[in-house]
C-alpha positions in Angstrom: -22.8 8.1 -3.4 -21.9 4.7 -2.9 -23.3 1.8 -1.4 -22.8 1.4 2.1 -21.1 -2.0 1.7 -18.2 0.2 0.3 -18.2 2.6 3.7 -18.5 -0.4 6.1 -15.5 -1.6 3.9 -13.4 1.5 4.9 -14.5 1.4 8.8 -13.0 -2.4 8.6 -10.0 -1.5 6.9 -9.6 1.6 9.3 -10.2 -0.6 12.0 -7.7 -3.0 11.1 -4.7 -0.3 11.3 -5.5 0.9 14.5 -5.8 -2.8 15.9 -2.7 -3.0 18.0 -2.2 -6.2 16.2 0.4 -5.1 13.1 -1.4 -5.6 9.9 0.9 -7.3 7.6 -0.4 -6.5 3.4 1.4 -9.0 1.1 0.7 -6.7 -2.2 -0.8 -8.0 -5.4 -1.1 -6.9 -8.5 -3.9 -8.8 -10.4 -6.8 -11.2 -9.9 -5.1 -14.5 -9.2 -2.6 -12.9 -7.2 -5.5 -11.5 -4.9 -7.3 -14.6 -5.1 -4.2 -16.9 -3.7 -3.4 -14.0 -1.3 -6.6 -13.7 0.0 -7.4 -16.8 0.3 -4.6 -17.7 2.6 -5.8 -18.0 6.1 -5.1 -14.9 8.9 -5.4 -12.5 5.2 -7.9 -9.5 6.5 -6.9 -6.9 4.0 -5.6 -6.6 0.0 -3.0 -3.6 -0.9 -2.4 -3.4 -4.8 1.0 -2.8 -5.8 1.1 -0.3 -8.6 5.0 -0.8 -9.7 3.9 -4.6 -10.1 0.5 -3.8 -12.0 2.8 -1.2 -14.1 5.1 -4.4 -15.1 2.6 -6.7 -15.5 1.7 -4.6 -18.4 4.7 -3.9 -19.8 5.0 -0.4 -18.3 8.2 1.0 -16.4 7.2 2.4 -13.0 6.6 5.8 -12.1 3.4 6.8 -13.2 4.0 5.7 -16.9 0.8 3.4 -16.8 -1.9 5.3 -18.0 -4.6 5.9 -14.7 -7.5 4.4 -16.9 -5.3 1.5 -16.8 -4.2 1.2 -13.1 -8.2 1.6 -12.1 -9.4 -1.3 -14.6 -6.5 -3.4 -13.1 -7.6 -2.4 -9.4 -11.2 -3.3 -9.9 -10.6 -6.4 -11.3 -8.8 -7.4 -7.9 -11.5 -5.5 -6.2 -14.3 -8.0 -7.5 -12.0 -10.6 -6.9 -12.2 -10.5 -3.5 -14.6 -9.8 -0.6 -11.7 -8.6 1.4 -11.1 -4.2 1.7 -8.6 -3.4 -0.8 -6.1 -0.8 -0.6 -4.3 0.6 -3.9 -1.1 2.3 -4.8 -2.0 5.0 -7.1 1.5 6.4 -7.3 1.3 10.0 -6.7 -2.3 10.4 -8.1 -1.6 10.8 -11.7 -2.0 14.4 -12.0 -4.9 14.8 -9.5 -4.8 12.8 -6.9 -8.1 13.5 -5.1 -10.0 12.6 -8.7 -8.1 9.5 -9.1 -9.1 8.9 -5.7 -12.4 9.4 -6.4 -12.8 7.4 -9.1 -10.5 4.6 -7.0 -13.5 4.5 -4.4 -15.8 4.1 -7.6 -14.3 0.9 -8.3 -14.6 -0.3 -4.8 -11.4 0.9 -3.2 -11.6 1.8 0.4 -7.6 2.4 0.8 -4.5 4.5 -1.0 -1.5 4.8 -1.1 -0.1 8.3 -2.9 2.8 9.6 -3.3 3.9 13.5 -1.6 6.9 13.3 -4.5 8.6 15.6 -2.1 6.9 18.4 -3.5 6.3 21.6 -1.3 5.0 20.3 2.0 2.1 22.8 1.8 1.3 21.4 -1.7 1.6 17.8 -0.1 -0.7 18.5 3.1 -3.1 20.5 1.1 -3.4 17.6 -1.8 -3.6 15.1 1.5 -6.6 17.5 2.6 -8.6 17.2 -0.5 -8.2 13.7 -1.2 -9.7 13.2 2.1 -12.5 15.9 1.3 -13.0 14.5 -2.2 -13.3 10.9 0.0 -15.8 12.4 2.8 -17.8 13.7 -0.4 -18.2 9.9 -1.7 -19.6 8.6 1.1 -16.2 7.0 2.5 -15.4 9.3 5.4 -13.1 6.8 7.0 -11.2 6.1 3.8 -7.5 5.0 4.8 -5.3 7.3 2.7 -2.1 6.2 3.8 0.3 9.4 2.9 3.5 8.6 1.7 6.5 10.5 1.9 9.5 10.3 -0.2 11.6 11.6 2.1 13.6 8.5 2.0 13.3 7.4 -1.2 14.3 10.9 -3.0 17.5 10.6 -0.7 17.0 14.0 1.2 19.6 15.7 3.6 18.2 15.0 7.2 15.5 12.3 5.6 14.7 11.5 9.6 13.5 14.9 10.7 12.2 15.7 7.0 9.8 12.3 7.3 9.1 13.4 11.0 7.9 16.8 9.5 5.5 15.6 7.1 4.1 12.7 8.6 2.8 15.2 10.9 1.8 17.5 8.5 -0.3 14.7 6.3 -1.8 13.5 9.8 -3.1 16.9 10.5 -4.6 17.5 7.2 -7.1 14.5 7.7 -4.6 11.4 6.5 -5.1 8.2 9.3 -1.9 6.9 8.9 1.9 7.9 7.1 4.0 5.4 5.2 7.6 6.2 4.5 9.2 3.4 2.5 12.6 2.7 3.6 15.0 0.3 5.0 14.2 1.3 8.7 16.6 0.5 11.7 14.7 0.4 15.1 15.5 3.5 16.3 14.0 5.3 13.1 11.0 3.5 13.2 10.8 4.4 17.4 11.0 8.0 16.2 8.6 8.0 14.1 6.1 6.1 16.2 6.9 8.9 18.8 6.4 11.4 16.6 3.2 9.6 14.9 1.9 8.3 17.8 0.7 4.6 17.8 -0.7 3.4 14.7 -0.2 5.8 12.7 3.1 4.7 10.9 3.1 2.4 8.3 6.4 0.6 6.6 7.5 -1.7 3.8 8.7 -5.2 4.9 12.5 -5.2 3.3 15.5 -7.9 4.4 17.1 -6.5 6.9 14.6 -4.4 8.7 12.9 -5.5 12.5 11.6 -8.2 12.7 7.1 -8.0 12.5 6.8 -8.8 16.6 9.6 -6.2 17.0 7.3 -3.7 14.9 4.1 -4.2 16.5 6.1 -3.9 19.6 6.7 -0.5 18.8 3.3 0.8 17.6 3.7 0.5 14.0 0.3 0.4 12.3 1.4 -2.6 9.3 3.6 -3.5 7.2 2.9 -3.8 3.3 5.8 -5.9 0.7 5.2 -3.4 -2.5 6.8 -5.2 -5.4 8.8 -7.9 -3.3 6.0 -10.3 -3.4 5.9 -10.2 -7.1 9.5 -10.1 -7.4 9.5 -13.2 -5.4 6.4 -14.7 -7.5 9.2 -14.4 -10.6 11.7 -15.7 -8.7 9.8 -19.0 -8.1 9.2 -19.0 -12.1 13.0 -18.4 -13.1 13.6 -21.2 -10.9 10.9 -23.6 -12.7 12.6 -22.6 -16.1 16.3 -23.3 -14.8 15.1 -26.3 -13.3 13.4 -27.4 -16.5 17.1 -26.4 -18.4 18.2 -28.4 -16.3 16.0 -31.5 -16.6 14.3 -31.0 -13.7 10.4 -30.0 -13.4 7.7 -28.6 -11.0 8.8 -29.0 -7.4 6.5 -31.3 -5.5 5.8 -28.3 -3.2 3.8 -26.9 -5.9 0.1 -26.0 -4.5 -3.1 -26.5 -6.4 -5.0 -23.1 -7.4 -8.2 -23.1 -6.7 
């Protein structure tokens, strides 16, 4: 059993998802990115990006990073901030409930877990096992962001499949369902109608509905996955290009604490 601070942080993260005000989380991948994001006024929670953590350590995305390395990087992010942290743990590295238990042990109070389009009964059972493990660790309000890969895998009738899977995950105890895709407004509305308000989380991509509109539709949260790291690396590449052209550091650079 963990101390009350972890359980309290989980309850706060769950409250942020249940609030009609849209929760936005710009994903981080190490301690310094966590500190930068946490220090921006308006930031209320942090989310890690598994793709970005793997890339920063030299691994391809897709559970190629050893789970020990992923948990260690997540731990460093947790200790770098006082905000609630939810971790992207891919498909769970072979044992999703145990991986979540280990993540809770380093202070994580929420997680993304992919269904990887397992048979629905297995995917729902995995959700139930995760929530049971979290409760056993003293974190009943653990915010499992149960992800369905219906769109990612390009399955036929992806929207219908996402609805069916999301409803099953909610029934199995997940507080929210993550449907990563370039969703249009009608698709978002269909998912919210199926799951209920403040139960759907989405990813912010170019061409998706505005944050204001997503809030009106009843979306719980928008995250940005590896996009934040790509934006940072784009700035790095542009600095290199400027230096090669005889320039230097832009005047817009902000000091780090």
